[in-house]
Wavefront OBJ file of the C-alpha trace (Angstrom):
o trace
v 77.984 -0.739 270.254
v 79.110 3.281 271.146
v 77.167 4.427 274.360
v 75.107 7.715 273.947
v 76.778 10.485 275.743
v 73.899 12.393 278.460
v 73.724 15.380 280.675
v 71.669 15.892 283.751
v 70.235 19.184 284.788
v 68.391 19.417 288.627
v 69.213 22.028 290.545
v 68.460 19.715 293.684
v 70.907 18.006 294.947
v 69.079 15.079 295.667
v 67.203 15.534 292.315
v 70.991 15.529 290.527
v 71.826 12.360 292.552
v 68.621 10.736 291.245
v 69.234 11.396 288.067
v 72.755 9.918 288.024
v 71.512 6.782 289.959
v 69.127 6.383 287.470
v 71.440 6.690 284.083
v 74.052 4.501 286.010
v 71.504 1.913 285.756
v 71.235 1.871 281.594
v 74.294 0.218 280.212
v 73.912 2.314 276.726
v 74.472 5.029 278.720
v 77.502 7.177 280.029
v 77.075 10.916 281.342
v 78.743 13.406 279.742
v 77.854 16.529 281.623
v 76.058 18.020 284.893
v 74.825 21.155 285.662
v 72.430 22.316 288.655
v 70.622 25.152 286.646
v 69.647 26.601 283.182
v 72.344 28.505 282.750
v 75.109 26.386 283.961
v 73.261 23.593 281.737
v 73.453 25.946 278.268
v 76.980 26.392 279.098
v 77.777 22.595 279.991
v 75.815 21.513 276.552
v 77.997 23.639 274.656
v 81.108 22.765 276.037
v 80.111 18.864 276.332
v 77.893 18.402 273.399
v 75.961 15.470 274.855
v 73.389 13.476 272.584
v 71.082 12.761 275.372
v 69.935 15.793 278.135
v 68.024 14.789 281.003
v 66.593 18.381 282.209
v 64.475 19.569 285.046
v 62.016 22.146 284.279
v 61.569 24.145 287.277
v 64.809 26.219 288.080
v 65.320 29.395 289.016
v 66.057 32.408 286.621
v 66.767 30.254 283.363
v 64.348 26.916 283.732
v 64.055 24.050 281.807
v 62.054 25.602 278.908
v 64.628 28.481 278.755
v 67.226 25.792 278.570
v 65.549 23.795 275.446
v 64.309 26.875 273.437
v 67.937 28.251 273.391
v 68.856 24.622 272.636
v 66.219 24.808 269.809
v 68.373 27.713 267.786
v 71.523 25.613 268.095
v 70.631 23.042 264.765
v 71.381 20.237 266.421
v 70.027 20.161 269.796
v 70.140 16.825 272.102
v 67.151 14.948 272.375
v 65.421 15.931 275.442
v 63.604 14.002 278.131
v 62.219 16.001 280.667
v 62.606 14.895 284.623
v 60.039 17.123 287.018
v 57.711 16.882 290.256
v 55.208 19.031 288.411
v 52.595 17.245 285.612
v 51.138 20.420 284.464
v 54.233 21.148 281.847
v 53.646 17.960 279.883
v 51.753 19.583 276.741
v 54.312 22.439 276.928
v 57.274 20.189 276.887
v 56.002 18.007 273.944
v 55.738 21.025 272.193
v 59.244 21.945 272.473
v 60.102 18.058 270.650
v 60.652 16.489 274.174
v 60.531 12.504 273.564
v 59.409 11.917 277.362
v 58.030 13.799 280.242
v 58.883 11.406 283.453
v 57.303 12.901 286.674
v 59.074 12.501 290.167
v 59.537 10.942 292.037
v 60.813 8.559 289.553
v 59.910 4.861 289.142
v 63.087 3.149 287.769
v 60.849 1.158 285.095
v 59.612 4.488 283.734
v 63.016 5.905 283.240
v 64.479 3.190 281.402
v 61.650 3.280 278.983
v 61.788 6.848 278.685
v 65.380 6.476 278.228
v 65.458 3.403 275.668
v 63.172 5.519 273.746
v 65.277 8.633 273.684
v 68.777 5.764 272.919
v 66.773 4.642 269.876
v 65.938 8.235 268.751
v 69.468 9.404 268.995
v 70.730 5.822 267.123
v 68.342 6.836 264.186
v 69.714 10.327 264.238
v 73.169 9.253 264.361
v 72.726 6.802 261.191
v 70.649 9.119 259.121
v 73.688 11.844 259.623
v 75.650 11.363 256.646
v 72.893 9.510 254.478
v 73.395 11.080 250.850
v 76.112 13.712 252.216
v 78.324 13.381 249.469
v 75.567 12.549 246.791
v 76.586 14.127 243.477
v 74.893 17.344 243.139
v 71.907 18.111 240.202
v 73.320 21.104 238.323
v 75.684 23.509 239.770
v 74.692 25.571 242.704
v 76.164 28.950 244.550
v 75.163 30.185 247.823
v 73.920 33.958 247.741
v 75.733 36.217 250.570
v 75.335 39.926 250.961
v 78.384 42.238 251.383
v 78.172 46.096 251.539
v 74.853 46.110 249.803
v 76.205 43.867 246.854
v 75.149 39.657 246.316
v 77.800 37.549 245.944
v 77.248 34.467 244.265
v 79.951 31.755 246.655
v 81.003 28.958 244.899
v 80.344 26.261 247.922
v 83.805 24.653 246.866
v 86.044 27.201 248.011
v 84.671 27.226 251.535
v 87.004 25.790 253.980
v 84.479 25.876 257.429
v 81.429 27.450 258.374
v 80.186 28.052 262.065
v 77.021 28.800 263.644
v 76.636 32.770 265.305
v 73.425 32.744 266.894
v 70.929 33.327 263.946
v 73.696 33.613 261.593
v 75.802 31.475 260.024
v 79.813 32.395 258.970
v 81.792 31.719 256.183
v 85.199 30.931 256.192
v 87.034 31.107 252.424
v 90.599 31.627 252.457
v 90.966 35.351 253.569
v 88.055 35.875 253.740
v 84.558 35.256 255.868
v 81.295 35.988 255.067
v 77.767 36.550 257.483
v 74.794 35.079 256.289
v 71.077 34.922 258.311
v 70.845 31.176 258.362
v 70.451 28.503 260.251
v 73.502 25.841 260.593
v 70.901 23.070 259.474
v 69.438 25.101 256.746
v 73.171 26.091 255.438
v 74.155 22.383 255.339
v 70.896 21.286 253.255
v 72.169 24.226 250.719
v 75.528 22.703 250.482
v 73.875 19.252 249.819
v 76.039 17.176 247.216
v 79.435 19.197 248.178
v 82.068 17.891 250.289
v 81.240 20.058 253.361
v 80.462 17.570 256.340
v 79.034 18.167 260.271
v 81.909 18.150 262.598
v 80.466 19.836 265.534
v 76.934 20.992 266.470
v 77.869 24.516 265.364
v 80.498 23.883 262.735
v 80.644 22.108 259.187
v 84.224 21.994 257.204
v 85.166 20.892 253.932
v 86.657 17.657 253.412
v 88.913 18.544 250.931
v 90.241 21.176 252.921
v 91.354 19.017 255.753
v 95.206 18.124 255.782
v 94.908 15.540 259.060
v 92.923 14.861 262.291
v 93.967 13.379 265.575
v 92.517 12.179 268.479
v 92.638 13.466 271.720
v 92.268 12.324 275.461
v 88.251 13.837 275.940
v 87.352 11.441 272.524
v 87.306 14.529 270.615
v 89.665 14.852 267.395
v 91.702 17.548 266.719
v 90.995 18.707 262.841
v 93.803 20.860 261.403
v 92.814 22.520 258.068
v 95.624 22.829 255.290
v 95.426 26.508 256.408
v 96.784 25.648 259.971
v 93.480 26.524 261.843
v 92.625 23.692 264.267
v 89.001 22.984 264.317
v 87.295 20.357 266.862
v 85.246 16.954 265.480
v 83.164 15.980 268.683
v 82.493 13.101 269.791
v 78.596 13.117 268.514
v 80.112 13.246 264.830
v 83.101 11.273 265.072
v 81.681 7.888 264.580
v 80.168 8.453 261.144
v 82.775 11.151 259.920
v 86.080 8.317 260.540
v 83.771 6.241 258.628
v 83.193 8.551 255.985
v 86.737 8.526 255.338
v 87.225 5.050 255.680
v 88.930 4.823 259.163
v 87.682 3.659 262.374
v 87.672 4.545 266.277
v 90.271 1.873 266.453
v 92.787 3.792 264.568
v 93.177 5.703 267.264
v 95.779 3.589 268.988
l 1 2 3 4 5 6 7 8 9 10 11 12 13 14 15 16 17 18 19 20 21 22 23 24 25 26 27 28 29 30 31 32 33 34 35 36 37 38 39 40 41 42 43 44 45 46 47 48 49 50 51 52 53 54 55 56 57 58 59 60 61 62 63 64 65 66 67 68 69 70 71 72 73 74 75 76 77 78 79 80 81 82 83 84 85 86 87 88 89 90 91 92 93 94 95 96 97 98 99 100 101 102 103 104 105 106 107 108 109 110 111 112 113 114 115 116 117 118 119 120 121 122 123 124 125 126 127 128 129 130 131 132 133 134 135 136 137 138 139 140 141 142 143 144 145 146 147 148 149 150 151 152 153 154 155 156 157 158 159 160 161 162 163 164 165 166 167 168 169 170 171 172 173 174 175 176 177 178 179 180 181 182 183 184 185 186 187 188 189 190 191 192 193 194 195 196 197 198 199 200 201 202 203 204 205 206 207 208 209 210 211 212 213 214 215 216 217 218 219 220 221 222 223 224 225 226 227 228 229 230 231 232 233 234 235 236 237 238 239 240 241 242 243 244 245 246 247 248 249 250 251 252 253
């Protein structure tokens, strides 16, 4: 079974080494990235797109809670396990939908229980990822887009791809693009029933507009659209996408 990619964040070298050691004891996990601060963590998550994040809370300037809050607006954040020396933040942690809260000094058995719960959550989300994605639409639905004071009714079938931009989604359709106020998750629900599928935590692409896909050494795929635009199919969505189009990871070789 495919390993779950995780990232570890702690502003202290000993804390980071502890996380590295604990993760290394769990066969189902592989470390995709590391960070020593909150700002660095946000950049690292954007670059590596991990399934799971082991995250310290008390860090200078950008705290672990700041990181969790920022990721929560992205539409598809990693599952988070907070790992901290302070027990007073537990309620705040679970309000941010953390799956667990592990105290330092970390007991290996306790860390394993938290990691296994997180792995189960990730696998459940992955199985559900494309469930019903191409189900037949009930009726014909268009998307309302405001442009220069007018409301356009956009046919989802002409959309090439869409990407998250903060609290907005930019829709690319041929030579035109439109900016709508929406999260990518909400937009994804609006186009359910059309062949628009998630290929990245911040991107959706139209299957009928994809010309080819090609694996890269990083584990991602390069998706080439019919207009020549190259997008990234990240590792997080790779297996579900390949299954959807009737391929498998073994097709890389």
